[in-house]
C-alpha positions, 0 to 999 in steps of 0.5 A: 340168283339170291334175292337181297332184302334191305336188311341183307344189304344193311348187314353187308354194308355195315349200316342201318336198314333205314340208311339203306332204304333212304339210299335206294329210294333216294329220300332223306339225308345220309352221310357220304361214307354210308352212301359209298358203303351201300353203293359198293355193295349194290354194285357187287350184288348187281342190285336192281330195285323192282321199280315197276312194283313200286310204281304200282304200289304207289298208284301214282298216275303218269299223265302225258300231254301229246301235241299232234296235228289234226288229220284225216283217216289214212294220213301220216299223223294217224300212224303216229297216233296209232303207235302212241295209242298202242303204247298207252294201252300197254302201259295203262296198267302202270297208270300211264294216261295219254291226253291229246291236244290237236292243232292245225299243222299248217297254222302256227297260231293254232299251235301257239294257242295249244301251247299257251293252254298247256303253259298254265296246266300243272297236271302233266308229268311229261310231253310229246311234242312234234317240231313242225314250228321250230321257234315256238317249240324251242320257246315251250321247251325252255318253259318245261326246262324251268320246271324240269319236266321231261319231253320227247320230240318227234318228226324232226330233231331240234338242236340245243334242247334239253330233250329226254329223247328224239324219235324220227329220221335225220331230216337233212339226210333224207333230203340228201338221199332224195336228191340222189334219187332225183338226179340219177334219173334225169338227163342233162337237158331235163329240169326239176321242180320242188313243190312246197305245200303250206298255208298262205301266209305261213312258213314251211315246217321244220321237217320240210326246211331240213329236207329241202336243205339236204336236197339242195346240198346234194345238188351243190356237192355233185355240181348238178347243173340242172335247172331247179324250180320252186312252186308253192301250192296251198293247203287252203286253196285247192282250186287255185292250186290247179291253176298254179300247176297248170301255169307252171308246167305250161311255162316249163315243158323241160321239167321231168322231175318233181319232189314234195317234202311232206306227205302230200305227193298224192296231190301232185300225182292226182293232177298229173293223172288228170292232165295225162302227164306220165313222163315226170318222175315224182318223189314224195314222203310217207307211206300214207294210203293215198301216196301208196295208191299213186306209187302202185299206179306208177305215177309216183316213183319213190316214197321215202318213209320214217316209221311213224308208228315206231316214233309214237310208241317209243316216245311214250315208252321213253317217258314211262321208263324215265318217270316210273323206272328212273331210266334215261333213254338214248337221246337221239333215235334216228329211224331208218330212211326207207325207200319204197318203190312199186316193186317193194311197197307190198312188203313194207310195214312200220309196225312196232 
């Protein structure tokens, strides 16, 4: 295929090389007549400017702010960060720089402190935002919209935002599927329990709320008659949680199914093992090391996953392609809803 130079396009269009340069690089003013002539030729020759080369030549730095909860090794958000780091390493040649800002995922005040710090920081060209706290995230995205700054949402989708892209599962559907898994394994006399894991005084995350809604709506759609309980345990009260669980199971011996809507199913599984309770079918989320260990032991029946590494990697990629290559991404990018059991978990990976 012929490589067309600016002067070739100018000759085909019947305009000056300066006019072609201004149209291709979107700078300066040109007449509408000249624009139509040039754009007609560009379409006919299927012209694509080498934007990567332009990016390298300009030496422009694309600094991305990534908000991410603090985590321990082996936890869910470590996989998200692994994907972000991989993309950051690959695109570093194009002057992409990743800067992390951490917060307590169970504390909205911690999240707000980070957001307030970023509001007065002019150094970033793009943002990756987790959506654990919906109202606060929406408020922040409105500030970004005022300055036409692009942002990608991960973990849970929030409607009515001017996002560049979203990467994550359809939270509601994953909860609906969890309901199906739960109630197909229970008899008519069995009861079930939803475990909520949060910090005292704080509300559940956006992801958890959406999953819980899907779960409950499965019950409603199927006219499920089983009694469903709700128990809250706390991220900052480990000893108290044991007493809460002990009191609950003592009072409700008919409970044979349990679900927790975040990545902490291993905590419930550990309690069940300590109490030698091996007749409760347990469902959780996210293929963390601790969760997989309980799945392999048979204490957890199902783990529903959402490919966190892919979310992280593609979020950086979408921002880079928008900022450096002027390409818009598909807005809604739902991850597969993978269901892991003891027999298939060894084949699972969430690699890029």
